[in-house]
C-alpha positions in Angstrom: 33.1 88.6 -17.4 32.4 85.3 -19.2 33.1 85.3 -22.9 31.4 83.1 -25.5 34.5 80.9 -25.8 34.5 80.5 -22.0 30.8 79.7 -22.0 31.3 77.3 -24.8 34.1 75.6 -22.9 31.8 75.4 -19.9 29.1 73.8 -21.9 31.6 71.3 -23.4 32.9 70.4 -20.0 29.4 69.8 -18.7 28.6 67.7 -21.8 31.8 65.7 -21.3 30.9 65.2 -17.6 27.5 64.0 -18.6 29.0 61.6 -21.2 31.5 60.2 -18.6 28.7 59.7 -16.2 26.6 57.8 -18.8 29.6 55.7 -19.8 30.4 54.9 -16.2 26.7 53.9 -15.6 26.9 51.7 -18.7 30.1 50.1 -17.6 28.5 49.4 -14.2 25.4 48.0 -15.8 27.5 45.7 -18.1 29.6 44.6 -15.0 26.4 43.8 -13.1 25.0 41.9 -16.1 28.3 40.0 -16.5 28.3 39.2 -12.8 24.7 38.1 -13.0 25.5 35.9 -16.0 28.5 34.4 -14.2 26.3 33.8 -11.1 23.7 32.1 -13.3 26.4 30.0 -14.9 27.8 29.0 -11.5 24.3 28.2 -10.2 23.6 26.2 -13.3 26.9 24.3 -12.9 26.1 23.7 -9.2 22.6 22.5 -10.2 24.0 20.1 -12.9 26.5 18.6 -10.4 23.8 18.2 -7.8 21.5 16.5 -10.3 24.4 14.2 -11.3 25.1 13.3 -7.7 21.4 12.7 -7.1 21.2 10.4 -10.1 24.3 8.4 -8.9 22.7 8.1 -5.4 19.4 6.9 -6.9 21.3 4.3 -9.0 23.5 3.0 -6.2 21.7 3.8 -3.0 18.1 2.7 -3.4 18.6 0.3 -0.5 19.4 3.2 1.9 16.0 3.3 3.6 14.5 2.5 7.0 13.2 -1.0 7.5 9.8 -1.3 9.1 7.4 -4.2 8.7 3.6 -4.1 8.4 1.9 -5.7 11.4 -0.5 -8.1 9.6 -1.2 -10.1 12.7 -2.8 -7.2 14.5 -4.9 -6.4 11.5 -6.0 -10.0 11.1 -7.0 -10.4 14.8 -9.1 -7.3 14.9 -12.8 -8.0 15.6 -15.2 -7.7 12.7 -17.9 -5.1 12.8 -21.6 -5.8 12.2 -23.4 -4.2 9.3 -25.2 -1.1 10.7 -29.0 -0.6 10.5 -30.8 2.4 9.2 -31.0 5.4 11.6 -33.8 7.8 10.6 -32.3 10.8 12.4 -32.8 13.4 9.7 -36.2 12.0 8.6 -37.6 12.1 12.2 -36.5 15.7 12.6 -38.2 16.7 9.3 -41.4 14.8 10.1 -41.5 16.4 13.6 -41.1 19.8 12.0 -44.1 19.1 9.8 -46.2 17.6 12.6 -45.6 20.5 14.9 -46.1 23.2 12.2 -48.8 25.7 13.2 -49.4 28.5 10.7 -49.2 32.0 12.1 -51.5 35.0 11.5 -49.4 36.2 8.6 -49.5 32.8 6.8 -53.3 32.5 7.3 -53.9 36.0 6.2 -51.9 35.8 3.0 -52.6 32.1 2.2 -49.0 30.9 2.7 -49.9 27.8 4.8 -50.2 25.4 1.9 -46.8 26.5 0.4 -45.0 26.2 3.8 -46.5 22.7 4.3 -45.3 21.6 0.9 -41.8 23.0 1.7 -41.8 20.9 4.9 -42.9 17.8 3.0 -40.1 18.3 0.5 -37.7 18.6 3.5 -38.8 15.1 4.6 -37.9 13.7 1.2 -34.5 15.3 1.4 -34.0 14.0 4.9 -34.9 10.5 3.8 -32.3 10.7 1.0 -29.8 12.0 3.5 -30.4 9.1 5.8 -30.1 6.7 2.9 -26.8 8.1 2.0 -25.5 8.0 5.6 -26.6 4.3 5.8 -24.8 3.5 2.5 -21.6 5.3 3.7 -21.7 3.4 7.0 -22.2 0.1 5.3 -19.3 0.8 2.9 -17.0 1.7 5.8 -17.8 -1.4 7.7 -17.4 -3.6 4.6 -14.0 -2.0 3.9 -13.0 -2.5 7.5 -14.0 -6.2 7.4 -12.5 -6.7 4.0 -9.2 -5.4 5.3 -9.3 -8.0 8.1 -10.1 -10.7 5.6 -7.3 -9.5 3.3 -4.8 -9.5 6.2 -5.7 -13.1 6.9 -5.1 -14.0 3.3 -1.7 -12.2 3.3 -0.7 -14.1 6.4 -1.7 -17.3 4.6 0.6 -16.2 1.8 -2.0 -16.6 -0.8 -0.3 -15.6 -4.1 -2.9 -13.1 -5.2 -3.0 -11.5 -1.8 0.8 -11.2 -1.7 0.9 -9.6 -5.1 -1.9 -7.2 -4.2 -0.1 -6.3 -1.0 3.1 -5.5 -2.8 1.3 -3.4 -5.3 -0.6 -1.5 -2.6 2.1 -1.0 0.1 5.5 -1.2 -1.5 7.4 1.6 -3.2 8.8 -0.5 -6.0 6.7 1.3 -8.6 8.2 4.7 -7.6 11.9 3.7 -8.2 12.7 4.5 -11.8 16.5 3.9 -11.2 15.9 0.4 -9.6 13.9 -2.3 -11.4 11.6 -2.5 -14.4 9.5 -5.4 -13.4 8.9 -8.0 -10.7 7.6 -11.6 -10.7 7.0 -13.9 -7.7 7.6 -17.6 -7.6 5.8 -19.4 -4.8 7.4 -22.7 -3.9 5.5 -25.6 -2.5 7.3 -25.5 0.8 6.3 -21.8 1.3 9.4 -20.1 0.1 9.1 -17.2 -2.3 11.5 -16.1 -4.9 11.3 -12.5 -6.2 12.5 -12.3 -9.9 13.3 -8.8 -10.7 14.2 -7.2 -14.1 17.0 -4.8 -13.4 18.3 -1.9 -15.4 20.8 -2.4 -18.2 24.4 -1.3 -18.5 23.3 1.2 -21.2 21.1 2.9 -18.5 24.2 3.9 -16.6 25.7 7.4 -17.1 28.7 7.7 -19.4 29.8 11.2 -18.3 30.5 12.6 -14.9 30.0 16.2 -13.8 32.1 17.8 -11.1 32.5 21.3 -9.9 35.9 23.0 -10.3 37.3 25.5 -7.9 36.4 28.3 -10.4 32.8 27.3 -10.0 32.5 25.9 -13.5 31.3 22.4 -14.3 33.7 19.8 -15.6 32.2 17.1 -17.8 34.4 14.1 -18.4 33.8 10.6 -19.8 33.5 7.9 -17.2 36.0 5.1 -17.6 34.5 1.8 -18.7 35.6 0.1 -15.5 33.9 2.8 -13.4 30.7 2.4 -15.4 30.8 -1.4 -14.7 31.2 -0.6 -10.9 28.3 1.7 -11.0 26.2 -1.0 -12.7 27.3 -3.6 -10.2 26.2 -1.2 -7.3 22.9 -0.6 -9.1 22.2 -4.3 -9.5 23.1 -5.0 -5.8 21.2 -2.0 -4.5 18.2 -3.0 -6.6 18.3 -6.5 -5.3 18.5 -5.3 -1.7 15.6 -2.8 -2.2 13.4 -5.6 -3.6 14.2 -7.7 -0.6 13.5 -4.8 1.8 10.2 -3.8 0.2 9.2 -7.5 0.1 10.0 -8.2 3.7 8.4 -5.0 4.9 5.1 -6.0 3.3 5.0 -9.8 3.3 5.0 -11.7 6.6 7.9 -14.1 5.9 11.3 -14.5 7.6 13.3 -14.4 4.4 13.1 -14.0 0.7 15.3 -15.0 -2.2 15.9 -12.4 -4.9 17.2 -13.0 -8.4 18.0 -9.9 -10.5 18.0 -10.3 -14.3 19.6 -8.2 -16.9 20.2 -8.3 -20.7 23.6 -9.9 -21.6 25.1 -11.2 -24.8 24.9 -14.9 -25.1 28.2 -16.0 -26.9 26.7 -19.3 -28.0 23.8 -17.7 -29.8 25.0 -14.2 -30.5 21.8 -12.8 -29.1 21.1 -10.5 -26.2 19.0 -12.4 -23.7 17.8 -11.8 -20.1 20.2 -13.6 -17.8 20.4 -13.9 -14.0 23.0 -11.5 -12.7 22.5 -11.7 -8.9 21.1 -14.2 -6.5 20.8 -13.4 -2.8 18.8 -14.6 0.2 17.9 -11.9 2.6 16.4 -12.4 6.0 14.6 -10.1 8.4 17.2 -10.8 11.0 20.0 -9.8 8.6 18.3 -6.5 7.8 17.7 -5.7 11.4 21.5 -6.0 12.0 22.6 -3.8 9.1 22.6 0.0 9.1 21.2 0.3 5.6 21.6 4.0 5.3 25.4 3.9 5.7 26.3 0.8 3.7 27.4 0.0 0.2 25.1 -2.5 -1.5 27.9 -4.7 -2.8 29.4 -5.1 0.7 26.0 -6.1 2.1 25.4 -8.6 -0.7 28.8 -10.2 -0.1 28.1 -10.3 3.7 24.8 -12.1 3.0 26.6 -14.6 0.8 25.0 -13.5 -2.5 26.1 -14.8 -5.8 27.3 -12.9 -8.9 29.9 -13.3 -11.6 31.4 -9.8 -12.0 34.8 -8.3 -13.0 35.8 -4.7 -13.5 37.0 -5.6 -17.0 34.1 -7.6 -18.3 31.3 -6.6 -16.0 28.6 -9.2 -15.3 28.5 -12.7 -16.6 25.4 -14.8 -16.2 25.1 -17.0 -13.1 25.0 -20.7 -13.6 21.9 -22.7 -12.8 23.6 -24.2 -9.7 24.4 -20.8 -8.3 21.0 -19.1 -8.5 18.7 -22.1 -8.6 20.4 -24.8 -6.7 17.3 -26.8 -5.8 15.4 -26.4 -9.0 13.0 -23.9 -7.4 12.3 -22.0 -10.5 
């Protein structure tokens, strides 16, 4: 026989069991939330490290691309096409439809012949407009094709406006935010071309590094001044190489000289002025012999005999006129 006290205890035991279950579920939920938050933190840390590494690669590895030249000679030697004449295909079909129209019994009985003939006449007007548009499209395509041939000849002749247009159309220099900020071309009388590039500034380099600890957390540390200077040197060298690569891929010359400028403090004036930081001459033959995707930019510049005044302590100092402009080219 179950007494009231026993029944009460039974109810209390059941309530406690329910309470323990609810608390256990809450603990599990909190544990899952904490695990999810930790996972999000780890993922965020990993993303931050990946973004930092991508930025460093963009700053120091813009030269790590495949080298492939545009075949302007083939384009220039292509035969030009004649301007096409009008072809009245649609109009002829529409006129034949009107000419051969014979009203049936239904059209004659209900007076529909006039309306159908008007419809066929309107179809002729539509067909004429269609043939006109087809002719205009054909002429535009032929003109564009012939213009490309003429443009290729101008590029081969190294006409300054054609060279500039070709670089704007076919190079990737506008899509490299971590490379250069501007580019000018100097055409020498003997046919040589110097590319004058505005590089990034030391202030554009990162001042903090982000690494991933064994715990999965991100570690953010200040980058030593000397390391910042090294990153900047790699950026300037990589940018100079990328300018040369893009130029030689687009412009049909055997070599190009590149001068990369950057803002430096002029001790004599106390003002920050644009100064030449790097001068290098890059040839097609040299690029064909270098595995660009697996090289450091500074090593390539040194191998090519490039000029720069740089130290880990002081960073860049401006090049002298004799170093970057030995023959008074600019």
